[in-house]
N, C-alpha and C positions, 0 to 999 in steps of 0.2 A: 161834480159839476153836471148838469142836464145837457149832455152833448147831443142829444136829439133835437132839443129845442134850439140849441145854438146853431145847428146845421140848417134847420128850417129858416131860421132867422137870416141866415147868410144867402139864402136863395134869392137872386135879383131877377123878379119875374119880367121886367121890362127889358132887361139884357138878354134873357133868354129868348124872348120874342125877336129881338133884333138879331141875335145869333141864327135863329130859325130863317129869318129873311136874307140873311147873307148867304146861308147854306143853299136855300131855293134858288138864289140868283145865279149859282154856279150850274151850268147846264150839262150835269153830269150823266148823260145818256148813256146806256150800258155799252161798253166798248170804245166810247169816245175818249179823246184827250182830256176833257174836263173832269172825267172820272179820275184819272190819275191826279190831276191839278188839285182836286178836293181832298184826295188822300194826303197829298203834301201839306196842304193847308191845315187839315186835322192834326197830322203829326206835329207841326210846328206849335200849335196852340197847346197840345198835350205836354210837349217839351218844356214850354213856358210855365206849364203848372207843376213841373218838376216831377213828372212821371218818367219812369224807365221806358223809352220809346223802342220798338223794333219795327223799323219801316224797311222792307225789302221789295226788290223786283222779282216777280214771279218767273220762275223757268217754266214757260208754257209747253215746250216740247216734253220736257220731263213729266210734268203733271198730265199730259195727255197720255202719256204712256203708263201712268201710275194705276195700279189696281184701285176700283172704285171711283175713277175719274167720272164726275157727274154729267159731262156733256155741257156744250154751250151752243148758243143760237145767232147771237150777234157776232159780226166780224171783230176780231181782236189782234192787235199787233203788241199790246204791251198790258201789264197789269201790276198792281202793288198791293201788297198785304200791310196791314197796320194794327200792331198790339200795343198797348200801354199799360204799364203795371205801376201801382203805387207801392209804397213801402209796406212791410209787413213779413211776419215769418211764415215760410212754408208755400204751398199751393195757394193760388188766389183762391179764397172762399167764395167769390161771386165773380162772375163775367157778366157784363152789360154789352150786348152786341148790337150793331146796327149796320145797315148797308147804306153806300153812299150813291149807288146807281139808281136811275130812274128810266121808266120806258119813255119811248118816243112820244111826241106831243100830240100827233094827230092834226086834224084840221084846224089851223090858226083862226080860222073865222069863228070858231066857237069859244075862244078865249076873249075876255074883255080887253080891249086894246090890243089884240092880236100879240099878247106877250105872255107866254106861258110861265116865263121865268122873271116875271115882274115882282113877284112877292107883294102883291096889292094886299094891304090890311085895313079891316075896320076895327072898331072896338072889341068885337067878339070873334073874328075869324081872320085867317090868313089864306090867301088864295095862291095857288102856283103848282106847277108839276113837281111832284115830289114832297109837297107840303105834308100829306097825309101818309104817303108810302115812299120812304119813311123817314124824311129830314125830321119831322117833329120828334120822333124817338131818338134820332141821332142827336138833336139839340138837348133833348132831356138828359141823355147819357153825359154829354159834356157839361151841362149845367151842375149836375151832380158834383162831378169832380171839382168844378170851379166852387161849389158851395162848401165843400170839404176843406179847400184850401184856405177860403175867406175865413171860415170858422176856426182854423188853426188845429184842425183835427189830424191826428197821426193814426192810422189804422193799425190795429195788433195783426190782423191777417190781410194779405193783398187783396185789392180790388183790381180787376183787368178790364180794359175797354178793348174790344174788338171793332175795328171799322173794316168792313170786307167790300169787295166789289162783286158784280157779276151775280148777285142774288136773283135778278129778275130773269136770267136766261139759264139757270141751273144751279147755281150756288158754288162756282168755282172758287170765289174769294174764301168762304168758310172752309171748303175742302182744302184749299192751300194752307190756311191757318192750322188746321189740324195735322197736314203733312209736316208743316214747320215744327210741330212738336208743342204748340201751346195748349195748356189744359186748365182746368178750374174744377172745384167741387160741384158747381151748380151755374147755370146761366139763365139769364133773362133776356129774351130778344125782344126789343121794344117796337115790334110791329104794332100797326093799328088794331085795337081790339074793342074799342067802343066802351071801356070800362070794364070788360070781362077779362077772366083769365082763359087763355087758351092752352090746353095741356096736351093737344094732340093736333095733328095735321094729316089728312088724306095727302096721297102723293098724286102725281100725273105724270104722263108720258106723251111725248109729242110724236105723232104718227103722219105718214104720207101715204097716201092710197094713189095708184095709177089705175084708172078703168079705161079699158081699150073700147074703140068703136071701129067703124070701117069707113074710111072716106069715100065721097062721091060728090059730084057736082049738085048744088042746092036745087037745081031743076029736076034732077032725077034722084031725089033723096031716098026713094024706095030702093035704089041700089046700095044703098050704104045703111050703117048703123049708127045712129048718134049716140055719142059717148055720154052726153048729158042725160039722155034718157036711160042708158044703161046704169047710170048712177042712183037713178031712183029707188031700185031695190036695195042697193047698199045703204043709202041713208036710212030706209025703213028698218034694215036689219041691225043698224046702229042704235036706233030709238029703241027697238025691242030689247038689245042687250042692255041699254042704259037702264030700262024699267026692271029688268031682271036683278042687275047689279044693285039696285037701291031698294029692293023689296024688304029687306031686314036690316037696316043700318045699326051700327054700333049705339048703345045709349047716349053716348056722349054727344051724338048727332040728333037728340031729341029737339023736335020743332024745326029741323032743317029739312025742306022738302026734297032736296037733291043733294046730297053729301058727296056723291061720286058722279059728276056729270060727264058726259062725252060730247064733245061739241067739234063741229066742223067749221073752221074759222076762215079758210080760204079755199075757193074753188076757181080753177082756171081751165078753160077748154077753148079749142079751136084757135086757127089762125088765119082765117078768111071768111068774110061774110057769107058769101055764097058756097060755101064748102059745107059738108057734113063733118063735124069735128070727129077726129079717129082718136083722141086721148083727152081724157079729163084727169086732172091732177088735183086732189084735195088733201088740205092739211089740217089737223086738229089736235086736240088733247084728250086723252083717255084718264078718267079718275082712277087712282090706285087705292083700294080699300085698306083701312086700318090693319095693319099685321100682314098684308098680302105682298108676297115676293112680286116685284115688277114684272119679272119675267113671266109669271102665271097671269097677270093682268094682260100683258101684251099677247100671250097665248089664246086667252080668251077671245079677243077681237078677231085674231087670225083665224081661229076655228069657226067663228060665226060667219065671217066673210068668205071662207072656203065652201061654206055649206049652204051658200044662198041658192034656193031652187029656182033658177032662171036658165032658160036653154042657151042665152048668148054667154052668160057667166060662167056656165058649166065648162063651155070650151075656151073661154077667155077669162081665166080668174083674175080677181083683183090682185095687185101687187101692193104689198104691205111692207114699209120701211119704218125705221124708228131714228129719224135724225133729231138733233136737238136736246134740249134739256130732259134729264132723268131724275125725277123727284120720287124717291121712295116715301112711303108714310113714316110716322114717328110719334112718340108720345112720351109724356113724363111718366116714370115708373108709379105705379098706384101706390099710394101712401107715402110717398116722398115729402120729407118736411118743407121743402121749398114752396108748396102750393100753400101750406097753412101760413107760412112766414109772410109770403107776398100779400095773402089775403089780409092777414092782420095789419100790414103796413097800409094797404089800400083803405081798411075801414077806419084806421086811425085818422086818416086825412080827410076821407069823405062821409064818414059816419054810415056808410053803407058795405055789407059785405058783397063782395062780387060773385056773380054766378061763374060758374065753370063750364067750359064748352070745348067743341072742337072745330076745326076750319076745314072748308072743303078743298082748299088750295095748297100746293106745296110750300115748302120754306126751308130755311136753313136748320129749322129745328131738327129735321131728320139727320142732319149731317153731325149735330152736336150729340144728338141722343145715339147715334151710330158709333160716335167715338167713347161712349160710355159717359157723356156728361148730361146729367138730368137737366132738363130744359123745358121752359115755358115762354109764352108770349104774353106780355103785358106793355101796351103803349098808347100813345094819343092818336085819336083818329078813327073814323068810321070807314071800314074796308070798302063800302059801297061808293066812296069817292075816289078810292085808288084807281088809277089808270084812265080815269074819265076826265073829260073837260071840265073846267072849273073845280079841279082839284082842290079841297080845302081841308083845314083843320080848326077845330075850335080852340080858342086860346085857353078856356077854362081847363080843358083836358091836358093841355100842355102843362099848365100850372099843376093840376092835381097828380099827374104822374110823375113830374119831376119830384115833388115833395114825397110821394109814396116810395119811389125808388131811393131817395135819400135816406128815408127810415130803414128801408130793408138794407142797404150797404152798412149803416151805423150797427144795425142789430147783428146782422150775420158776421160782419168782418170784425166788429169789436173795435174798441179805441185803446190806445195804449195809456 
């Protein structure tokens, strides 16, 4: 029997789009109650598909004390892990992983109808927060298992689905899944890749800078030192460091003009309009290079800021701390068969061999790779729409990714 054709025929494209819309309508912002609600919903759906489901409440204090804790940025009172496994002998031959959490919506006025979670769809595109990053990938994973069941396929070796929380602020969900002991021979994370295969991620660290000034009345500002003006040489030093760290990037980043960005995302200074501000606080992200120890990346920024040639900053050095998420880099081992197997499945569906590249952002890839699980990214969506207003995903990509993943599962796991 041609099991591949049978599974492809069992994929219900309209039902997959409806599933994606239902997922988008759950406002599962990182750390919120709806994040837990969506984990519960996915667990029930996977149980109905006759998978062995492990849904557990995370022991947050124990995880925070655990070696390798990745850090978080969003407030969190609870969290749940979810792993579902099919029949089959031995360790899962493949993991399909997706995160259920999404970033906040931003200015509602920039969303059509002021509803980021409305899941508005046209004939070609579905819009909504999380549509691209990464509920389309999550829907594809669930649709693959649904198709296997509709086709009557019993896998020879297990397939595991990992649904994780907290990816957006550090990877706590993936970390908790590894601590729980769940493993597999290889993993595909269905983050948006625009038809490409991403085999490596740069990392990122969140930094916090405190730049001192000297307060004075605005009418006698010459008696003070404006912390905003003191920040000017700090920003120049950051840009110079960024240029240096991007001078000779890894070949996987060919065509990427800035694989290791350093960006200041928030700046706050002053507490009264007619006073000279005596403190500026800036927060941002530092790109971690492939293979670089995050501690070395942090030290590079600290060294540069400590060495700024400025009279005020020499006597009042910038304070640097590292709150929030801590993303190391990660990559698929060179020559691992997962790359060719996934590319073959994509080519069989689309007729085109996918390009291989690396991503300048951190992801759960580094947590799986760090646990010894060879991992790559392949999923529906263009990352340029992620975290943006009018976030969207092309339904054609959802269809193609679902079909390619289904072929990969049948070929890698085998059929009884």
